[in-house]
C-alpha positions, 0 to 999 in steps of 0.5 A: 379811950374815945379820944384815942379812937378819934385820933386813930380815925383822924390819922387814917383820914389824913392819909386818905384811908378809911377806918372800917369799924365793922372789921375793927376789933379791940382788946384789953391786955392785962393780968387776970385781976386787972381783967376781972376789974374791967369786966365789971365796966362797959369797955366798949369803944365808939369809933365814928358812929359805930360801937366796938365791943372788946373781944377776948381773942383778936387776930393780927397778922395771923397771930392770935392774941388773947387778953392775958397774952398766954398764946394758948389760942394761937398754939392750939390752932397752929399744929393742924395748919402746920401739918397741912403745910408740911404735907404740901411741902413733902408733895412738892419735894417728891416725897410721897409719904404724908403723915397727918396728925 
């Protein structure tokens, strides 16, 4: 995994990009059994001079991904933000009634 992280860093440098290790997140995807086996090991990743700890949930392009790809984190966060967005749309369209859940 360290070689892969070094390859990503090299790719970024070749395109004059800088990998921000303080904002970089890592996650392992797998079944409950495979993840339980990983939890017994140190799964941190070294990028440049920084150590990145693995996370249980990461955000990518607004989508919350958990290690089992169950989408539960994303689904539980989605309704409040969606209701606010719908309220704004109703307001813009001239409908005065706004229902918030």
